[in-house]
KOLKE-410757 format. One record per residue: x, y negated, z of N, C-alpha, C, CB in turn; residue in three letters. Coordinates in pm, 1 decimal, padded with zeros to 6 digits. Glycine has a CB too. Layout:
BEGIN
{atom {X; Y; Z}; {X; Y; Z}; {X; Y; Z}; {X; Y; Z}; "ala"},
...
***
This chain:
BEGIN
{atom {14118.4; -21471.4; 07946.0}; {14213.8; -21572.5; 07988.0}; {14306.0; -21578.5; 07984.2}; {14222.0; -21602.0; 08065.0}; "unk"},
{atom {14330.0; -21762.6; 07963.4}; {14445.9; -21792.3; 07971.0}; {14578.9; -21764.9; 08064.5}; {14422.3; -21881.3; 07966.4}; "unk"},
{atom {14684.7; -21759.0; 08011.1}; {14780.7; -21711.8; 08135.4}; {14827.9; -21825.7; 08183.5}; {14905.4; -21616.0; 08103.2}; "unk"},
{atom {14790.0; -21957.0; 08202.7}; {14792.6; -22062.6; 08314.6}; {14709.3; -22006.0; 08427.1}; {14732.9; -22209.0; 08266.9}; "unk"},
{atom {14621.4; -21895.8; 08424.0}; {14546.0; -21834.1; 08555.7}; {14553.9; -21736.8; 08557.3}; {14424.8; -21844.9; 08584.1}; "unk"},
{atom {14623.0; -21616.9; 08497.0}; {14570.9; -21476.9; 08501.7}; {14635.1; -21382.0; 08621.8}; {14601.9; -21410.4; 08358.2}; "unk"},
{atom {14701.5; -21507.3; 08705.4}; {14711.7; -21437.0; 08881.0}; {14663.5; -21470.4; 08975.2}; {14816.2; -21433.9; 08947.6}; "unk"},
{atom {14543.7; -21564.1; 08946.4}; {14485.9; -21603.8; 08938.6}; {14357.3; -21495.6; 09031.5}; {14506.0; -21647.9; 08817.7}; "unk"},
{atom {14329.0; -21511.5; 09168.8}; {14229.0; -21436.1; 09199.3}; {14180.2; -21493.7; 09343.0}; {14271.9; -21287.1; 09193.9}; "unk"},
{atom {14092.5; -21440.0; 09433.9}; {14010.2; -21474.6; 09526.6}; {14132.8; -21439.1; 09657.0}; {13851.7; -21384.6; 09516.4}; "unk"},
{atom {14162.3; -21434.3; 09634.3}; {14307.7; -21393.6; 09768.4}; {14473.7; -21431.9; 09727.5}; {14320.8; -21185.3; 09794.8}; "unk"},
{atom {14474.1; -21488.4; 09572.2}; {14595.2; -21561.3; 09554.5}; {14562.7; -21663.0; 09442.0}; {14718.8; -21465.0; 09519.7}; "unk"},
{atom {14504.1; -21757.4; 09471.8}; {14517.3; -21926.6; 09357.6}; {14545.1; -21975.0; 09288.2}; {14546.1; -22009.6; 09354.0}; "unk"},
{atom {14741.3; -21902.2; 09324.2}; {14804.6; -21970.1; 09230.6}; {14797.3; -21951.8; 09045.4}; {14927.8; -21946.2; 09281.5}; "unk"},
{atom {14798.0; -22052.9; 08967.3}; {14787.2; -22056.6; 08848.5}; {14917.6; -22006.1; 08795.3}; {14746.6; -22179.7; 08809.4}; "unk"},
{atom {14915.6; -22008.3; 08702.4}; {15080.6; -21937.5; 08596.1}; {15134.0; -22085.6; 08605.4}; {15057.7; -21859.2; 08366.3}; "unk"},
{atom {15234.7; -22167.2; 08686.9}; {15245.4; -22286.0; 08639.5}; {15353.3; -22302.6; 08518.8}; {15271.9; -22366.7; 08751.4}; "unk"},
{atom {15414.6; -22184.3; 08517.8}; {15510.8; -22145.5; 08417.5}; {15448.5; -22141.0; 08240.1}; {15561.6; -21990.1; 08473.1}; "unk"},
{atom {15381.4; -22105.9; 08241.3}; {15301.8; -22126.1; 08155.6}; {15192.5; -22303.7; 08099.1}; {15233.6; -22013.1; 08206.9}; "unk"},
{atom {15154.0; -22307.2; 08213.7}; {15131.1; -22469.4; 08208.7}; {15233.1; -22568.8; 08199.6}; {15068.6; -22511.9; 08320.5}; "unk"},
{atom {15339.0; -22539.2; 08221.6}; {15489.3; -22597.1; 08207.6}; {15485.6; -22610.1; 08058.8}; {15625.7; -22492.4; 08267.3}; "unk"},
{atom {15537.8; -22504.3; 07996.7}; {15574.2; -22462.5; 07852.3}; {15433.5; -22531.6; 07779.5}; {15595.0; -22267.7; 07829.3}; "unk"},
{atom {15349.4; -22489.1; 07834.9}; {15219.7; -22587.6; 07734.8}; {15194.8; -22739.8; 07734.0}; {15071.1; -22547.2; 07779.1}; "unk"},
{atom {15236.6; -22789.1; 07874.2}; {15294.8; -22914.6; 07893.2}; {15380.0; -22949.3; 07730.0}; {15405.0; -22902.3; 08042.8}; "unk"},
{atom {15464.9; -22921.2; 07800.6}; {15641.5; -22940.9; 07726.7}; {15661.6; -22958.9; 07584.9}; {15739.4; -22805.1; 07745.2}; "unk"},
{atom {15493.6; -22868.9; 07487.7}; {15508.2; -22881.4; 07358.8}; {15447.8; -22993.3; 07336.5}; {15466.6; -22780.7; 07283.8}; "unk"},
{atom {15311.7; -22993.7; 07386.6}; {15233.3; -23128.5; 07376.8}; {15362.1; -23253.6; 07386.3}; {15104.6; -23140.5; 07524.3}; "unk"},
{atom {15442.4; -23247.0; 07474.8}; {15453.9; -23382.5; 07510.9}; {15590.8; -23360.6; 07333.7}; {15521.7; -23430.6; 07736.8}; "unk"},
{atom {15614.7; -23262.5; 07330.3}; {15735.4; -23279.9; 07213.6}; {15673.8; -23302.2; 07113.7}; {15832.1; -23165.5; 07179.4}; "unk"},
{atom {15542.1; -23344.7; 07080.7}; {15452.5; -23384.3; 06974.2}; {15472.0; -23503.1; 06986.1}; {15314.6; -23348.5; 06973.7}; "unk"},
{atom {15391.3; -23564.5; 07096.7}; {15424.1; -23685.0; 07110.5}; {15578.3; -23764.9; 07118.6}; {15360.1; -23699.3; 07207.0}; "unk"},
{atom {15598.4; -23721.2; 07164.7}; {15810.4; -23745.4; 07160.3}; {15835.2; -23804.8; 06988.5}; {15940.0; -23515.4; 07180.9}; "unk"},
{atom {15842.8; -23678.3; 06955.8}; {15890.7; -23665.5; 06828.6}; {15805.0; -23788.9; 06738.9}; {15866.1; -23503.0; 06776.8}; "unk"},
{atom {15618.3; -23767.5; 06740.6}; {15564.4; -23914.7; 06620.4}; {15631.9; -24035.2; 06643.9}; {15392.7; -23973.0; 06635.3}; "unk"},
{atom {15592.2; -24084.1; 06800.9}; {15689.4; -24155.4; 06858.9}; {15861.1; -24245.6; 06800.0}; {15706.9; -24055.7; 06944.1}; "unk"},
{atom {15888.0; -24150.6; 06827.6}; {16031.2; -24116.6; 06708.7}; {16036.2; -24186.1; 06614.8}; {16043.2; -23984.9; 06633.0}; "unk"},
{atom {15984.0; -24124.9; 06541.7}; {15916.2; -24156.8; 06410.0}; {15889.5; -24274.1; 06381.2}; {15807.6; -24102.5; 06392.2}; "unk"},
{atom {15815.8; -24342.7; 06470.4}; {15752.6; -24488.3; 06484.2}; {15631.6; -24449.0; 06438.5}; {15817.7; -24618.8; 06399.6}; "unk"},
{atom {15541.9; -24412.3; 06520.7}; {15400.6; -24391.8; 06519.8}; {15339.8; -24480.3; 06600.9}; {15362.4; -24265.2; 06555.5}; "unk"},
{atom {15250.8; -24586.5; 06522.8}; {15232.0; -24703.9; 06585.3}; {15149.4; -24666.2; 06746.2}; {15142.2; -24803.4; 06473.2}; "unk"},
{atom {15118.4; -24773.7; 06812.9}; {15053.8; -24780.2; 06971.6}; {14918.2; -24703.6; 06906.9}; {15022.0; -24975.0; 07062.6}; "unk"},
{atom {14893.9; -24806.5; 06757.7}; {14710.5; -24807.6; 06810.0}; {14693.1; -24651.6; 06718.7}; {14568.8; -24995.5; 06722.2}; "unk"},
{atom {14771.6; -24557.7; 06670.5}; {14723.3; -24423.7; 06665.8}; {14739.6; -24358.7; 06808.3}; {14800.1; -24343.1; 06555.0}; "unk"},
{atom {14771.0; -24382.6; 06919.7}; {14793.1; -24322.8; 07088.7}; {14652.8; -24211.9; 07074.5}; {14767.3; -24485.1; 07255.4}; "unk"},
{atom {14500.2; -24292.0; 07064.3}; {14428.4; -24169.2; 07100.2}; {14409.4; -24096.9; 06979.6}; {14296.5; -24192.9; 07169.1}; "unk"},
{atom {14440.3; -24098.5; 06859.1}; {14440.3; -23973.6; 06807.5}; {14573.2; -23863.4; 06766.9}; {14372.0; -24002.2; 06703.3}; "unk"},
{atom {14705.7; -23901.4; 06852.4}; {14793.7; -23847.5; 06891.2}; {14753.8; -23782.7; 07031.2}; {14894.6; -23932.7; 06883.4}; "unk"},
{atom {14658.5; -23888.3; 07139.9}; {14681.1; -23768.4; 07241.3}; {14550.9; -23620.6; 07207.2}; {14653.1; -23852.8; 07427.7}; "unk"},
{atom {14480.3; -23679.8; 07130.1}; {14356.3; -23538.2; 07109.7}; {14487.1; -23412.1; 07025.8}; {14161.0; -23602.1; 06944.5}; "unk"},
{atom {14551.3; -23480.4; 06919.1}; {14721.5; -23407.2; 06810.6}; {14746.9; -23301.2; 06930.0}; {14922.3; -23557.4; 06778.7}; "unk"},
{atom {14805.4; -23391.9; 07005.9}; {14916.5; -23323.2; 07132.2}; {14870.1; -23216.9; 07184.1}; {14947.1; -23409.2; 07263.3}; "unk"},
{atom {14730.0; -23248.4; 07282.6}; {14661.7; -23161.5; 07339.2}; {14610.3; -23047.1; 07298.2}; {14592.3; -23207.4; 07374.0}; "unk"},
{atom {14557.2; -23077.5; 07195.1}; {14506.0; -22945.6; 07134.4}; {14567.1; -22830.9; 07045.5}; {14416.2; -22980.7; 07066.9}; "unk"},
{atom {14661.1; -22902.7; 07011.0}; {14761.2; -22833.4; 06902.8}; {14898.2; -22781.5; 07037.3}; {14831.1; -22987.1; 06743.6}; "unk"},
{atom {14907.2; -22836.6; 07144.4}; {15020.9; -22762.2; 07249.4}; {14899.4; -22649.9; 07317.5}; {15112.0; -22900.2; 07399.5}; "unk"},
{atom {14733.3; -22689.6; 07337.7}; {14679.2; -22590.4; 07398.0}; {14654.9; -22489.4; 07298.8}; {14568.8; -22628.5; 07468.1}; "unk"},
{atom {14666.1; -22472.8; 07195.2}; {14668.9; -22374.3; 07086.7}; {14799.1; -22300.1; 07082.1}; {14644.4; -22440.7; 06954.1}; "unk"},
{atom {14895.2; -22344.4; 07071.4}; {15002.7; -22269.7; 07092.5}; {15064.1; -22227.7; 07213.4}; {15078.0; -22318.1; 07038.7}; "unk"},
{atom {15008.0; -22250.4; 07315.8}; {15049.3; -22168.0; 07457.5}; {14920.8; -22108.9; 07424.0}; {15077.4; -22251.2; 07632.0}; "unk"},
{atom {14781.0; -22078.2; 07433.6}; {14719.9; -21995.9; 07364.0}; {14734.7; -21858.7; 07253.4}; {14679.8; -22068.8; 07328.4}; "unk"},
{atom {14809.9; -21909.0; 07169.5}; {14877.8; -21809.5; 07123.1}; {14958.8; -21710.4; 07185.7}; {14935.7; -21853.3; 07055.2}; "unk"},
{atom {15006.7; -21780.4; 07223.9}; {15073.9; -21700.6; 07296.8}; {14997.2; -21579.6; 07425.4}; {15161.9; -21803.6; 07351.6}; "unk"},
{atom {14919.2; -21637.5; 07542.7}; {14852.8; -21566.7; 07599.1}; {14807.1; -21431.3; 07464.2}; {14739.8; -21666.7; 07670.5}; "unk"},
{atom {14756.5; -21500.9; 07398.2}; {14656.8; -21383.4; 07294.3}; {14757.2; -21263.1; 07235.0}; {14578.3; -21476.8; 07128.6}; "unk"},
{atom {14848.3; -21312.8; 07164.6}; {14947.4; -21201.1; 07179.8}; {14989.1; -21089.6; 07296.7}; {15047.4; -21261.8; 07162.5}; "unk"},
{atom {15027.8; -21139.9; 07367.2}; {15010.8; -21101.6; 07507.5}; {14901.6; -21000.8; 07570.6}; {14992.0; -21217.3; 07567.4}; "unk"},
{atom {14783.5; -21064.0; 07546.4}; {14701.7; -20972.9; 07603.3}; {14633.6; -20836.6; 07471.6}; {14577.0; -21080.2; 07677.9}; "unk"},
{atom {14669.3; -20885.2; 07388.6}; {14651.5; -20759.1; 07235.6}; {14718.4; -20709.8; 07255.2}; {14663.6; -20771.6; 07083.8}; "unk"},
{atom {14857.1; -20687.9; 07229.1}; {14940.5; -20590.5; 07333.5}; {14948.1; -20546.3; 07400.9}; {14995.1; -20587.3; 07373.6}; "unk"},
{atom {14903.0; -20570.8; 07523.6}; {14888.2; -20553.5; 07656.2}; {14736.8; -20388.7; 07573.2}; {14825.9; -20756.9; 07777.5}; "unk"},
{atom {14649.1; -20441.0; 07546.9}; {14528.7; -20365.0; 07508.8}; {14586.5; -20231.1; 07452.5}; {14434.0; -20446.6; 07398.2}; "unk"},
{atom {14644.9; -20261.5; 07322.6}; {14698.0; -20172.7; 07215.6}; {14804.3; -20028.6; 07328.7}; {14819.0; -20301.5; 07083.3}; "unk"},
{atom {14843.9; -20161.0; 07418.7}; {14944.6; -20051.1; 07530.3}; {14845.6; -19989.6; 07621.9}; {15074.0; -20140.1; 07643.7}; "unk"},
{atom {14762.6; -19999.1; 07662.8}; {14650.5; -19976.0; 07797.1}; {14638.5; -19822.8; 07802.4}; {14474.1; -20051.5; 07772.0}; "unk"},
{atom {14585.9; -19839.1; 07902.0}; {14474.7; -19676.7; 07921.3}; {14403.8; -19691.5; 07826.4}; {14361.8; -19645.9; 08060.2}; "unk"},
{atom {14374.2; -19543.5; 07816.2}; {14233.6; -19522.5; 07730.5}; {14125.5; -19551.6; 07749.2}; {14200.0; -19425.7; 07708.7}; "unk"},
{atom {14069.6; -19635.0; 07848.8}; {13924.5; -19614.5; 07887.9}; {13836.0; -19699.4; 07835.6}; {13903.1; -19621.4; 08020.8}; "unk"},
{atom {13738.0; -19664.2; 07812.3}; {13608.3; -19760.1; 07732.6}; {13637.1; -19916.9; 07835.9}; {13388.6; -19665.2; 07765.9}; "unk"},
{atom {13605.7; -19880.5; 07932.2}; {13545.1; -20014.6; 08028.6}; {13695.1; -20078.5; 08031.5}; {13463.2; -19971.0; 08221.5}; "unk"},
{atom {13778.0; -20029.8; 08047.1}; {13918.4; -20130.2; 08074.5}; {13929.7; -20224.0; 07909.0}; {14103.8; -19999.3; 08109.4}; "unk"},
{atom {13879.6; -20130.1; 07817.1}; {13886.3; -20152.9; 07678.8}; {13805.4; -20299.1; 07637.7}; {13821.6; -20020.0; 07605.8}; "unk"},
{atom {13673.5; -20261.1; 07713.5}; {13536.5; -20379.6; 07695.9}; {13594.4; -20515.5; 07810.0}; {13334.8; -20288.4; 07772.6}; "unk"},
{atom {13659.1; -20481.8; 07854.7}; {13741.7; -20621.5; 07948.3}; {13827.8; -20697.6; 07901.3}; {13821.7; -20590.3; 08060.3}; "unk"},
{atom {13935.7; -20553.2; 07831.1}; {14029.3; -20646.5; 07751.8}; {14006.9; -20723.1; 07592.2}; {14145.9; -20560.6; 07739.0}; "unk"},
{atom {13865.6; -20671.6; 07566.5}; {13829.0; -20761.5; 07450.1}; {13787.4; -20886.4; 07482.4}; {13729.1; -20709.9; 07371.5}; "unk"},
{atom {13654.7; -20869.6; 07542.5}; {13678.7; -21017.4; 07667.9}; {13698.1; -21097.2; 07649.0}; {13756.4; -21041.4; 07755.1}; "unk"},
{atom {13847.3; -21033.3; 07764.7}; {13967.3; -21145.2; 07747.9}; {13977.2; -21206.9; 07596.4}; {14122.9; -21070.4; 07783.6}; "unk"},
{atom {13997.2; -21169.6; 07534.9}; {14044.1; -21193.2; 07401.9}; {13964.8; -21304.8; 07357.2}; {14033.2; -21072.6; 07309.2}; "unk"},
{atom {13833.1; -21211.1; 07290.8}; {13728.4; -21327.3; 07296.0}; {13704.0; -21467.5; 07321.9}; {13668.9; -21302.5; 07354.1}; "unk"},
{atom {13717.9; -21438.6; 07432.3}; {13721.2; -21586.1; 07546.6}; {13868.2; -21682.3; 07534.7}; {13718.0; -21519.7; 07742.5}; "unk"},
{atom {13987.6; -21619.3; 07490.2}; {14086.6; -21692.7; 07442.8}; {14040.0; -21722.9; 07287.3}; {14226.2; -21615.5; 07462.6}; "unk"},
{atom {13979.6; -21634.5; 07181.3}; {13989.0; -21713.2; 07042.3}; {13858.9; -21796.1; 07041.9}; {13997.7; -21607.7; 06899.3}; "unk"},
{atom {13778.6; -21844.6; 07113.8}; {13667.1; -21922.2; 07149.4}; {13772.7; -22023.1; 07215.1}; {13537.8; -21847.1; 07247.4}; "unk"},
{atom {13819.7; -21991.1; 07323.0}; {13896.9; -22154.5; 07306.4}; {13991.3; -22198.1; 07243.5}; {13945.5; -22204.5; 07401.3}; "unk"},
{atom {14080.3; -22121.0; 07131.3}; {14124.5; -22182.8; 07009.5}; {14082.2; -22250.4; 06919.6}; {14156.9; -22128.3; 06956.3}; "unk"},
{atom {13947.5; -22160.9; 06910.9}; {13849.6; -22239.7; 06789.7}; {13812.3; -22399.6; 06841.8}; {13677.3; -22142.0; 06766.8}; "unk"},
{atom {13747.0; -22388.0; 06949.9}; {13734.6; -22544.9; 07011.8}; {13854.4; -22633.5; 06971.4}; {13731.7; -22545.8; 07184.6}; "unk"},
{atom {13954.6; -22551.1; 07032.1}; {14073.1; -22692.9; 06993.2}; {14089.1; -22725.9; 06805.1}; {14279.7; -22629.2; 07063.3}; "unk"},
{atom {14074.6; -22606.4; 06764.6}; {14056.2; -22620.5; 06635.0}; {13982.9; -22651.1; 06552.9}; {14069.2; -22565.4; 06603.1}; "unk"},
{atom {13858.2; -22686.3; 06586.3}; {13737.4; -22781.0; 06560.2}; {13799.2; -22882.1; 06655.6}; {13567.4; -22722.3; 06599.0}; "unk"},
{atom {13828.5; -22916.6; 06749.9}; {13878.3; -23103.0; 06790.8}; {13935.8; -23153.0; 06693.3}; {13993.3; -23139.9; 06914.7}; "unk"},
{atom {14082.3; -23063.4; 06667.2}; {14192.6; -23165.5; 06691.2}; {14177.0; -23155.1; 06518.4}; {14365.0; -23120.3; 06795.8}; "unk"},
{atom {14066.4; -23104.9; 06387.3}; {14096.8; -23119.5; 06270.2}; {14078.6; -23268.0; 06189.3}; {14029.4; -23020.8; 06219.7}; "unk"},
{atom {13971.6; -23320.6; 06260.6}; {14024.5; -23465.4; 06182.3}; {14104.8; -23540.5; 06211.8}; {13951.9; -23552.8; 06166.5}; "unk"},
{atom {14171.7; -23568.3; 06354.2}; {14274.1; -23637.3; 06392.6}; {14394.0; -23573.7; 06316.1}; {14283.9; -23638.4; 06542.0}; "unk"},
{atom {14435.0; -23423.0; 06321.8}; {14551.1; -23425.3; 06247.6}; {14496.2; -23461.5; 06099.5}; {14633.0; -23283.1; 06260.3}; "unk"},
{atom {14435.9; -23482.1; 06001.0}; {14455.6; -23507.0; 05877.1}; {14419.8; -23689.5; 05923.6}; {14347.7; -23402.0; 05755.5}; "unk"},
{atom {14397.1; -23740.4; 05995.4}; {14432.8; -23867.5; 06041.4}; {14545.8; -23879.0; 05997.0}; {14428.0; -23894.1; 06172.8}; "unk"},
{atom {14636.0; -23861.0; 06079.4}; {14764.6; -23818.6; 06088.5}; {14860.5; -23852.1; 06012.2}; {14768.7; -23714.2; 06086.3}; "unk"},
{atom {14793.8; -23747.3; 05873.7}; {14871.3; -23674.7; 05816.0}; {14863.5; -23785.0; 05702.4}; {14834.5; -23519.8; 05798.1}; "unk"},
{atom {14701.0; -23840.0; 05685.7}; {14712.0; -23945.3; 05600.5}; {14834.7; -24062.5; 05607.0}; {14589.8; -24003.0; 05616.2}; "unk"},
{atom {14801.2; -24114.0; 05773.0}; {14923.0; -24197.3; 05802.6}; {15055.9; -24179.1; 05712.4}; {14961.0; -24167.4; 05945.7}; "unk"},
{atom {15082.1; -24045.0; 05735.6}; {15245.1; -23980.5; 05769.5}; {15242.0; -23994.8; 05511.8}; {15245.4; -23692.0; 05915.7}; "unk"},
{atom {15174.6; -23939.5; 05525.0}; {15160.6; -23985.6; 05372.5}; {15144.2; -24098.8; 05363.8}; {15063.2; -23936.6; 05295.4}; "unk"},
{atom {15054.3; -24216.2; 05398.5}; {15130.4; -24381.6; 05356.6}; {15229.9; -24382.5; 05356.7}; {15119.4; -24499.5; 05428.3}; "unk"},
{atom {15346.1; -24373.0; 05503.0}; {15451.1; -24398.5; 05571.7}; {15556.8; -24322.3; 05438.7}; {15442.7; -24330.3; 05745.0}; "unk"},
{atom {15587.6; -24212.4; 05378.2}; {15640.4; -24115.9; 05292.4}; {15634.3; -24204.5; 05133.0}; {15539.5; -23961.1; 05306.0}; "unk"},
{atom {15485.7; -24288.2; 05128.2}; {15494.1; -24379.5; 04987.4}; {15531.1; -24495.2; 05025.1}; {15363.9; -24401.0; 04900.9}; "unk"},
{atom {15545.2; -24553.7; 05117.2}; {15580.0; -24687.3; 05140.8}; {15701.1; -24747.9; 05130.8}; {15550.4; -24711.7; 05241.7}; "unk"},
{atom {15825.0; -24590.0; 05153.2}; {15944.0; -24589.0; 05152.7}; {16035.4; -24601.3; 04977.6}; {15961.2; -24460.5; 05237.9}; "unk"},
***
């Protein structure tokens, strides 16, 4: 389960807003960097995919590490281990989805960056 949802339960539906903010700030940082470097507006659709997917992957890697460490330090119980593995599997699947989603857009932006590098 993503960290932003870790404290969501039927009796407390409050998401982890701090993690959501950190993920959004990372995505925003990517946008700012590329826009400050002069990325043209016609690349905004590609940029939105890249910053969203990379921001989410960044946020999920934090959650992945936390869950993995928790599993290794946790109680030695088969049922709890199964739950932890399912949680980790969900994170890995989510990361894989974003990795597939972002691949083409990353290459498009990289090609643009190389073209800008060669023109100077």
